[in-house]
MARBA-3410 file (N, C-alpha, C, O; in Angstrom, 1 decimal):
124
125.0,40.9,118.3,124.3,40.1,117.1,125.1,39.1,116.5,126.2,39.3,116.1 ~ 124.3,38.0,116.4,125.0,36.8,116.0,125.1,36.6,114.7,123.9,36.3,114.3 ~ 126.0,36.7,113.5,125.9,36.4,112.2,126.2,35.2,111.7,127.0,34.6,112.4 ~ 125.8,34.6,110.8,125.7,33.3,110.2,126.4,33.4,108.7,126.0,34.3,107.9 ~ 127.1,32.7,108.4,127.8,32.8,106.9,126.8,31.5,106.5,126.5,30.5,107.1
126.5,31.9,105.3,125.4,30.8,104.6,126.4,30.8,103.3,126.8,31.7,102.6 ~ 126.8,29.4,103.1,127.3,29.4,101.6,126.8,29.1,101.1,126.5,27.9,101.2 ~ 126.3,30.1,99.9,125.3,30.0,98.8,125.3,29.1,97.7,124.4,29.0,96.9 ~ 126.3,28.5,97.7,126.3,27.1,96.4,125.7,26.0,97.2,125.8,24.9,96.7 ~ 125.1,26.2,98.4,124.6,24.9,99.1,123.2,25.2,99.4,122.5,24.6,100.2
122.8,26.1,98.6,121.4,26.5,98.8,120.9,26.5,97.5,121.6,26.7,96.5 ~ 119.5,26.2,97.5,118.8,25.8,96.4,117.3,27.1,96.2,116.4,27.3,97.0 ~ 117.5,27.5,95.1,116.7,28.8,95.0,115.0,28.4,94.8,114.5,27.4,94.3 ~ 114.4,29.6,95.6,113.1,29.2,95.7,112.3,28.9,94.5,111.3,28.1,94.7 ~ 112.7,29.5,93.2,112.3,29.1,92.2,112.5,27.4,91.7,111.7,27.0,90.8
113.5,26.5,92.3,113.5,25.7,92.0,113.0,24.6,92.9,112.9,23.4,92.7 ~ 112.7,25.3,94.0,111.8,24.4,95.3,110.4,24.2,94.7,109.8,23.2,94.5 ~ 110.1,26.0,94.2,108.6,25.8,93.4,108.3,24.7,92.2,107.5,23.8,92.2 ~ 109.3,24.9,91.2,109.5,23.7,90.5,109.2,22.3,90.8,108.5,21.5,90.1 ~ 109.7,22.1,92.0,109.8,20.7,92.4,108.3,20.1,92.8,107.8,19.0,92.8
107.8,21.5,93.3,106.4,20.9,94.1,105.5,21.0,92.7,104.6,20.1,92.4 ~ 105.7,22.2,91.9,104.8,21.9,90.8,104.9,20.6,89.5,104.0,20.2,88.8 ~ 105.9,20.5,89.5,106.3,19.1,88.9,105.7,18.3,89.6,105.1,17.6,88.7 ~ 105.4,17.8,90.8,104.7,16.7,91.7,103.5,17.0,91.4,102.9,15.9,91.2 ~ 102.7,17.9,91.3,101.1,18.4,91.2,101.0,17.8,90.0,100.4,16.7,89.9
101.6,18.3,88.9,101.5,18.0,87.2,101.6,16.4,87.0,100.7,15.9,86.3 ~ 102.6,15.5,87.6,102.7,14.2,87.7,101.5,13.7,87.9,100.9,13.1,87.0 ~ 101.2,13.8,89.3,100.0,12.9,89.9,98.7,12.8,88.9,98.2,11.6,88.7 ~ 98.3,13.5,88.3,97.2,12.7,87.7,97.5,12.3,86.6,96.5,11.7,86.1 ~ 98.7,12.1,85.7,99.1,11.4,84.7,99.3,9.7,85.2,99.0,8.8,84.5
99.9,9.6,86.6,100.6,8.7,87.4,99.0,7.9,87.6,98.8,6.8,87.3 ~ 97.8,8.8,88.1,96.7,8.0,88.6,96.0,7.5,87.5,95.3,6.4,87.6 ~ 96.0,8.0,86.6,95.5,7.9,85.1,95.9,6.6,84.7,95.1,5.7,84.5 ~ 97.5,6.3,84.4,98.2,5.4,84.1,97.7,4.2,85.2,97.4,3.1,84.6 ~ 97.6,4.2,86.6,97.4,3.0,87.3,96.2,2.6,86.9,95.9,1.4,86.8
95.0,3.8,86.8,93.6,3.3,86.7,93.5,2.6,85.2,92.8,1.5,85.2 ~ 94.0,3.0,84.2,94.3,2.3,83.2,94.4,0.9,83.1,93.7,0.1,82.5 ~ 95.9,0.5,83.9,96.4,-0.7,84.2,95.5,-1.6,84.9,95.6,-2.8,84.6 ~ 94.4,-1.1,86.2,93.8,-1.6,86.7,92.7,-2.6,85.9,92.3,-3.7,86.2 ~ 92.5,-1.9,85.0,91.1,-1.9,84.1,89.5,-2.6,84.8,88.9,-3.6,84.7
89.5,-1.3,85.7,88.0,-1.3,86.4,87.9,-2.9,87.1,86.9,-3.6,87.1 ~ 89.3,-3.3,87.6,89.0,-4.3,88.3,89.5,-5.7,87.4,89.4,-6.8,88.0 ~ 89.8,-5.5,86.3,89.7,-6.7,85.5,91.3,-6.8,84.8,91.6,-7.6,83.9 ~ 92.2,-5.9,85.3,93.3,-5.6,84.7,94.3,-6.1,85.7,94.1,-7.0,86.5 ~ 95.6,-5.3,85.5,97.0,-6.0,86.3,97.0,-4.5,87.4,96.9,-3.4,87.0
97.2,-4.8,88.5,97.2,-3.9,89.6,99.0,-3.9,89.9,99.6,-3.8,91.0 ~ 99.8,-4.0,88.5,101.2,-3.6,88.7,101.8,-2.2,88.7,102.9,-1.7,89.1 ~ 101.1,-1.7,88.2,100.8,-0.2,88.2,100.6,0.8,89.4,101.4,1.7,89.7 ~ 99.7,0.4,89.7,98.8,0.8,90.9,100.1,0.3,92.4,100.5,1.1,93.2 ~ 100.4,-0.6,92.4,101.5,-1.1,93.5,102.5,-0.3,93.2,102.8,0.4,94.2
103.2,-0.2,92.1,104.3,0.4,91.6,104.5,1.9,92.3,105.3,2.3,93.1 ~ 103.3,2.7,91.8,103.1,4.0,91.8,102.6,4.4,93.6,103.1,5.1,94.4 ~ 101.6,3.7,93.7,101.1,3.9,95.2,101.0,2.6,96.4,100.0,2.1,96.9 ~ 102.2,2.2,96.6,102.1,1.3,97.3,101.5,1.3,98.8,101.4,0.2,99.4 ~ 101.3,2.2,99.4,101.0,2.7,100.6,99.5,2.3,100.7,99.0,1.9,101.8
98.9,2.6,99.5,97.4,2.7,99.3,97.2,1.1,99.0,96.4,0.5,99.7 ~ 97.9,0.5,98.3,97.8,-1.1,98.1,97.9,-1.6,98.9,97.1,-2.5,99.1 ~ 99.1,-1.6,99.9,99.3,-2.3,101.1,98.0,-2.3,102.2,97.8,-3.3,103.0 ~ 97.3,-1.3,102.3,96.1,-1.2,102.9,94.9,-2.3,103.0,94.1,-2.8,103.8 ~ 95.2,-2.5,101.6,94.4,-3.3,100.9,94.5,-4.9,101.8,93.6,-5.6,102.1
95.7,-5.1,102.0,95.8,-6.4,102.8,95.2,-6.4,104.1,94.9,-7.5,104.6 ~ 94.8,-5.0,104.9,94.1,-5.1,106.0,92.4,-5.1,105.8,91.7,-5.9,106.4 ~ 92.0,-4.3,105.2,91.0,-4.1,104.5,90.3,-4.6,103.7,89.1,-4.5,103.9 ~ 90.7,-5.2,102.6,90.5,-6.1,101.6,89.8,-5.1,100.5,89.4,-5.4,99.5 ~ 89.8,-4.1,100.8,89.3,-2.9,99.4,90.3,-1.5,99.6,90.9,-1.3,100.7
90.3,-0.9,98.6,90.7,0.4,99.1,89.9,1.2,99.7,88.8,1.3,99.1 ~ 90.0,1.8,100.8,89.5,2.8,101.6,89.6,4.0,101.2,90.5,4.2,100.5 ~ 88.6,5.1,101.4,88.2,6.2,101.2,90.0,6.9,101.8,90.8,7.4,101.0 ~ 90.3,6.7,103.3,91.0,7.7,103.5,92.4,7.2,102.6,93.3,8.0,102.5 ~ 92.4,6.2,102.2,93.8,5.4,101.3,93.8,6.1,99.9,94.8,6.6,99.4
92.6,6.2,99.5,92.4,6.8,98.1,92.9,8.2,97.9,93.6,8.6,97.0 ~ 92.3,9.2,99.2,92.9,10.6,99.5,94.7,10.2,99.7,95.5,11.0,99.1 ~ 95.2,9.4,100.2,96.4,9.2,100.3,97.3,8.8,98.9,98.5,9.2,98.6 ~ 96.6,8.2,98.1,97.0,7.8,97.0,96.9,9.7,96.0,97.9,10.0,95.3 ~ 96.1,10.3,96.1,95.9,11.2,95.1,97.2,12.5,96.0,97.7,13.3,95.4
97.4,12.4,97.2,98.2,13.4,97.8,99.6,12.8,98.0,100.5,13.6,98.4 ~ 99.8,11.7,97.8,101.3,10.8,97.9,102.6,11.6,97.4,103.6,11.9,98.0 ~ 102.3,11.9,95.8,103.5,12.3,95.1,103.4,13.9,95.2,104.5,14.5,95.2 ~ 102.2,14.7,95.4,102.5,16.2,96.1,103.4,16.1,97.6,104.4,16.7,98.0 ~ 102.7,15.3,98.3,103.4,15.1,99.5,105.0,14.9,99.5,105.7,15.4,100.3
105.3,13.9,98.4,106.9,13.8,98.0,107.4,15.1,97.6,108.3,15.6,98.2 ~ 106.9,15.5,96.9,107.0,17.1,96.3,107.2,18.0,97.4,108.3,18.4,97.6 ~ 106.4,18.3,98.2,106.3,19.1,99.4,107.5,19.2,100.3,108.2,20.2,100.5 ~ 107.6,17.9,100.6,108.9,17.5,101.4,110.2,17.4,100.9,111.1,17.5,101.7 ~ 110.3,17.2,99.9,111.5,17.7,98.8,111.7,19.4,98.3,112.6,19.9,97.7
110.5,20.1,98.8,110.8,21.4,98.6,110.8,22.5,100.0,111.1,23.7,100.0 ~ 110.6,21.6,101.1,110.4,22.4,102.4,111.9,23.0,102.8,112.0,23.9,103.6 ~ 113.1,22.4,102.2,114.3,22.9,102.4,115.1,23.7,101.6,115.0,23.5,100.3 ~ 115.9,24.4,102.0,116.7,25.0,100.7,118.1,25.0,100.5,118.7,25.8,99.8 ~ 118.6,23.5,101.5,119.9,23.2,101.6,120.1,21.8,100.5,119.3,20.9,100.7
120.8,21.7,99.5,121.0,21.0,98.2,121.4,19.4,99.6,120.8,18.4,99.5 ~ 122.0,19.5,100.2,122.0,18.2,100.7,121.1,17.6,102.0,121.2,16.4,102.3 ~ 120.2,18.5,102.8,118.8,18.3,103.1,117.8,17.3,102.0,117.0,16.4,102.2 ~ 118.0,18.1,100.7,116.8,17.7,100.0,117.3,16.2,99.4,116.5,15.4,99.0 ~ 118.6,15.9,99.4,119.1,14.8,99.0,119.2,13.6,100.1,119.4,12.4,99.8
119.1,14.1,101.3,118.7,12.9,102.3,117.0,12.7,102.4,116.5,11.6,102.7 ~ 116.5,13.6,102.3,115.1,13.6,102.5,114.7,12.4,101.0,114.2,11.3,101.0 ~ 115.2,13.0,99.8,115.0,12.1,98.7,115.2,10.8,98.9,114.3,10.0,98.7 ~ 116.6,10.3,99.4,116.9,9.4,99.8,115.9,8.4,101.0,115.8,7.2,101.1 ~ 115.5,9.0,101.7,114.5,8.6,102.9,113.2,8.2,102.2,112.7,7.1,102.4
112.5,9.1,101.2,111.5,8.7,100.6,111.5,7.9,99.5,110.6,7.2,99.3 ~ 112.6,8.0,98.7,113.0,6.6,97.7,113.1,5.0,98.5,112.7,3.9,98.3 ~ 113.7,5.4,99.5,114.0,3.8,100.3,112.6,3.5,100.7,112.1,2.4,100.5 ~ 112.0,4.6,101.6,110.2,4.0,101.9,109.2,3.6,101.0,108.2,2.9,101.3 ~ 109.6,4.3,99.9,108.7,4.0,98.8,108.8,2.4,98.0,107.9,1.6,97.7
110.2,2.4,97.9,110.9,0.9,97.4,110.8,-0.2,98.3,110.8,-1.4,98.0 ~ 110.6,0.1,99.7,110.6,-1.2,100.6,109.1,-1.6,100.4,108.8,-2.8,100.4 ~ 107.8,-0.1,100.2,106.3,-0.5,100.3,106.4,-1.3,99.0,106.0,-2.5,99.0 ~ 106.8,-0.5,98.0,106.8,-1.4,97.0,107.3,-2.8,96.6,107.0,-3.3,95.6 ~ 108.2,-3.4,97.6,108.9,-4.6,97.5,107.6,-5.5,98.3,107.2,-6.6,97.9
107.2,-4.9,99.5,106.3,-5.5,100.5,104.9,-5.9,99.3,104.4,-7.0,99.1 ~ 104.7,-4.6,98.7,103.2,-5.0,97.7,103.3,-6.6,96.9,102.3,-7.3,96.8 ~ 104.4,-6.7,96.5,104.9,-7.6,95.5,105.0,-8.9,96.5,104.4,-9.9,96.2 ~ 105.8,-9.0,97.8,105.4,-10.2,98.2,104.5,-10.7,99.0,104.3,-11.9,99.2 ~ 103.6,-9.5,99.7,102.5,-10.2,100.6,101.3,-10.4,99.4,101.1,-9.7,98.4
100.5,-11.3,99.9,99.6,-12.1,99.0,98.4,-11.1,99.3,98.1,-10.8,100.5 ~ 97.5,-10.5,98.1,96.6,-9.8,98.3,95.6,-10.1,97.5,95.4,-9.3,96.6 ~ 94.8,-11.2,97.7,93.6,-12.1,97.0,93.1,-10.9,96.0,93.4,-10.8,94.8 ~ 92.5,-10.2,96.8,91.7,-9.1,95.8,92.5,-8.2,94.8,92.0,-7.5,93.9 ~ 93.7,-8.3,95.3,94.6,-7.2,94.1,95.8,-8.0,93.7,96.9,-7.4,93.8
95.8,-9.3,93.3,96.8,-10.2,92.9,97.6,-9.6,91.9,98.9,-9.7,91.9 ~ 97.0,-9.1,91.0,97.9,-8.3,90.0,98.6,-8.8,89.1,98.2,-8.0,88.3 ~ 99.2,-9.3,88.5,100.0,-9.8,87.5,99.3,-10.5,86.4,100.0,-10.8,85.4 ~ 97.9,-10.9,86.4,97.4,-11.8,85.6,97.2,-11.0,83.9,96.7,-11.7,82.9
END
């Protein structure tokens, strides 16, 4: 039988992983409400929508409206981030996943602000 030695200082407790996921689930409604208030039923600024939900907002460049699948993506985006961060029990892997998530999110946010979206121009 092969024995594998695991350094317990590199492991993340299950309770911490659950807290990450629950935190993501609790933050989601707050972020959605803030983005909707910011958008002002189409008469406000889309700044927070682009900041929090860049993938959904980038889809408007192709479809000119926010389609149902991308509305669904906006709802599951932050819990998905939490799920991705909580599936591993190694600190190093969580850091790597976190950096990848942050990088992709920031690139998408950057694209939201440099690509002209006539229906969702946003900063007026």
